[in-house]
N, C-alpha and C positions, 0 to 999 in steps of 0.2 A: 434494176433492183427487182427481184422476184417477189411477187405478191404472196401473201400468206395464203394457205389452202382455205377455202370456204368450209364453213361448218353448218350443217344442217341441223336445226333443232327438232329432235324427234319426239321431245315429250309432250308435245301439243295435241290436244284433242280438238277437232274441229266438228262443228255441227251444221248440217244442212236441214232442209225440210223433212227429208225422208231417211237421211243416213247420218251416221257419226263416223268419223275417222279417227281411230285411236291407235296409239303405237302398239305393235305386237309384243305383249309381255310372254314371259317364259310360260306362265301357267296356261296360256292359250295355245301354244305350240302344238299340243297333242290334237286338239279339235281342228287346228288349222291343217295339219297334215292329213287328218282324216277326209277333209273336204278335198285337198289337193290329190288324193289317191284314187279318186272316182275314175275308172277307165275312160269315160267319155270327156271328161275335163282334160285329162292327160292327152287324149287324141287330139282335142281342139287346140290345145295350147303346145303341142308337140314337145311335151316335157316327160321326164323319166320319173318314176316314182322314187322317193327318198325314204330311208329308214328314220325312225324317229330319231336316232342318235345323229344322223346326217342333218335332218331339219333343225335340230337344236344347235348344232355346229353353224350351220348357215346363218340361222337367226342372230347367233351370237356375233359372228363377224359383221353382219349388217348393223347390229347395234353398236359395235366399237368403231366402225369407219365414219369418219366425220362428213364424208360426201354423200351418204346414202341415209334413206329413211324407208322404212317399210312399215306399213300399218295395216290394220285390218278395217275392213268396212262392215259396219253394223246396221241393222235395220232399227232406227231411232225409236220407233214405237214399241217395239218389243224391249230395247234396251232399258227404256223407261219403266217397265214393269218389274219391280224388285223381286218378284217371283220367279223370273227367267234368268237364268245364268247367262253371263256375257258370251261364253262360247256358244250358247244356242242362238244368239242373234247375229252371228257372222254370216254375211253374204258374199264375201269375197276379199280381196286385199288391193292395195294401191302401193307401188314403189316409185319413188322420186330419188334420182341421183344426178349429181353434176356430171356432165359429160367430160370435163376438165377440172378437176380440183383446184387448179390455179385460176380458173376463168369463172367469175361469178355471173356471166350473162346468160347461160343456158344449162338446161337440165332435161333429162329424159324422164318420161312419165309413162308408166305401165299400169294398166288398170285390169283386173280380172273380176268379172261378177260370176262367181261359181255356182251359186244357186240358181238352177234354171228357172224357177218361178219368179226370180226377180230381174230376169233379163227383159229388155225392150221396155222398161218402165221408167226411163229417164234417170237411173241410178247412176250410170256411167257419166251422163251429161253433168249431173250435180256433182259428183266426185271430181271429174275433170275441172269444173268451175272452181271448187273448193281449192284444189291443189295449185291451180294457176294463180288464183288470188293470194294463197299461202306463200307461194314462190315469189310473187312480186313484192311482198311486205318482208319476207325473209331476207331476201338479198337485194339491196337497194339498186345495183346495176343489173338486175335480173331482166332479161329481155325475152327470152323464147324458151319453149318446150319443143323437144323433138319427141313426137308421139309415136308409140309402138302399139301396132295392132296385133294381138295374140290369138284371137278366135277366129279360126277359118270361116266359120259360118255366118259371120256378121260382118263382112267387109264393107257392105254398102251402108250400114248403119254407122260404122266406124267413119267412113268417108264423109257422111252427113254431119256427124258430131264435129269432126275436124274443121269442116267448112263453117260451122256455127263460130268457131273461134278463130276463124281466118288463118288457119293453118294449111288450108287446101284451096287457095284461091283459083288457080286455073287447072293445076294437076296435082294429084296426091299420090306419091309412090307408097303404096303398102306392101310390105313384106310379109308374106304368109309363111307360116313355119311349118 
């Protein structure tokens, strides 16, 4: 008998010491695409620019798919200031999706710290920890993440981060884009 597809709960907001993870709402898509369309970031992540319409379409499909979760990463201190709009607190995004919708044991995690001033400050580590903990509580049989490194210039930082979580015990295969 085939197991039912897993469903990732996307509406959850998670808080760390430095950051907040919040679902990407339609109202934040415009600010999100502005961050993503910086040439340096496109180069580092080997991504192509999207039009606003394409970004709305992509985010809509991610919201509707039960096996995916895309969220924005916010600076928690700035977010707590009511005079600052949420869109101005964005520092990056995180995507989690089941590698096989019928298998509850593993997911892929992608983290992008878009704002250069926030890189190298432990935010990727904090978000990785939050999402791994979230995955473990979200899906009872959850066992593992397959991590994906997308920034060309931070391979060593990424390897160290994955070693912290025991995901690169002896060798760590990193695919650069």
